[in-house]
N, C-alpha and C positions, 0 to 999 in steps of 0.2 A: 406100644403105642399112645401118643397123645391125642387125646379125644378133642374135639372142637377146633381143628387145624384142616386147613385143606389138603394138607399133605396126607392126613389120615384118610380123608374122603378120596383121594385120588390112588390110594393103597386099597380101596375097597371097603372101607368103612361106611355105613350108612345111617348111622345113629343121628338123633336130632341136631346134638352140637355140631357134629361134623357136615352135616347137610346145610346147617345154617351158615357155617364159616364158608362152604362153596358157594351158597347163595351171595353171601356179602361181597367175595371176592369177583363173582361173576358181575354182580351190579357195578361195582368199581371198575373192573375191566372194559365194560361197556360204556360207562361216563367217559372214562379216560379216550377211549378209540372215538366215540363222538365228537369229544372236543378236539382231538388232533385232526380229525377230517373237517370240520367247522374252521379250524384255522389255515388249513389249506385252501378252502374255498375263499376265505375272506381277500378281498381286493387289498393291495397295498395302500395303505392310508397316509403314512408319512414318507418325507424324502421328495426329493425334487422329480421323481419319476411320473409322468404322465400316463394315464390310463389310454388304452388304444394304441400303444407301441409295442415293438419286438422286444424293446430293452425290458419293460414292464412285465412281459411275459417270461422273458430269460430269468428274471429276478424271483419270479414266483406267483405272479398274479394270474389267476385263471378265470378271470371274468370274461364275459361275452366278448367286449370290445378287444381285449389283449390277446385272446385265442384267436380271434378274427385277424389281427396284426400279425400274427405268428403263421397262420396259414397264408396270407397274401406274401408274407416275405419268403415263404417256401414256394410259392407259385413264382414268384419273380426271380429266384435264384435257380429254378429249373429251367426258365424260360431263357436265362442269360447264358446257362452252360451248355445250351445245344448247340452244336456246330451246323453251319450252313450245309445244306445236302446237294451235293453235286449231280448232275442230270446223270440219267441212266445211259448205257451205251447199247447199241443194237446187239443181238445174239449171233447172228448170222456170222460175222467174222469169226467170232469165238468158235463156233462149230466147225469151222473150215480148217482153223489149226488144230483141233482136237482130232478131226479127221485124218490129218496129215501125221498126226502125233502118234495115234492107234494104228493107223494104217487100214482103215475101212472108209467107204463112202459116207457122206453125210446122212443121207437116206437110211442108212443101215445102224446108226450109233444108238445104244441102248440109252436110256437115261441112267442107269445104275453106273454104265463105263463114264459117262460124261461127269456124274456125280464124284466116281472115285478119282479121277483125272483130276478134277478142279479142287477136290478136298472139300466139299459141300454135300448138304443131303440131298437125297432124290426129291425131297418136297420142293426144295429150292430150284432143282433143274425143272420140275413141273411149272412153278411160277414162272421160269423164264421162259417156256415155252408158250404159256397163257398170254404174257405181256410182250414177248419178242423182244425183251430188254434184260439187260444185265445191270445190278447195281453198281455205281461208279466207286462206292468204297472199297468193294473187294476184287477191283481188277488189278490191282498190283499184285495181290495174293497169287491169283491164278495164273496170270502170265508169268510170274517167276516160276510156280510149280510146272508150267510148261516149257520153261527156259528160255521166254522170249521177254522184251519189254513191253509194255501195254501199248507203246505206241506203234509197235511192230504188228500188231495185232488190228488195233481200232484205227490206227492212222495217226498223223500227228496232231489231229483236235481232239483226242481222246479226253483230254482233261481242259477244264478251263479253271485258270486260276483265280479263285475268289477273294484272296486278300492282297491283289495288286495295288500299292500305294503309289507307284509311279516313281518311287525313289530308288537311285542307283546306289548301292553298297559302297 
């Protein structure tokens, strides 16, 4: 065993030369780590990049202005990725179709049966009963499961086209 090295200290030797070698290594390691952290926190100083932009954040700057620019960029991207929500449709026509599909009167339909037939959770059916509406984005799936077109359940105006540009293809 070579005394006075960190390797011998990690192997279990606690003599003064080995302990001193370990202290020296620990001090150097702490200095290197602190320097690396300081370098990461430094704003970008050179180049054409301006602070407070998403580009400077992407290139590594973590100053307050650049972090705020990154947050704002994320917020804008999330806002533009959201699709417009179509208006909900009434629940009563769906209950009538489920009633004829299952063969029970509307008043005797169990929420579990409705959920199983529609392919949704009982909690979703409870929400339908509370609001007396069904979200338009799942109407297609429910109608297909029942073997109908949504227009056959909710009528011809069940969906309003939100992207109508007026152009003919």
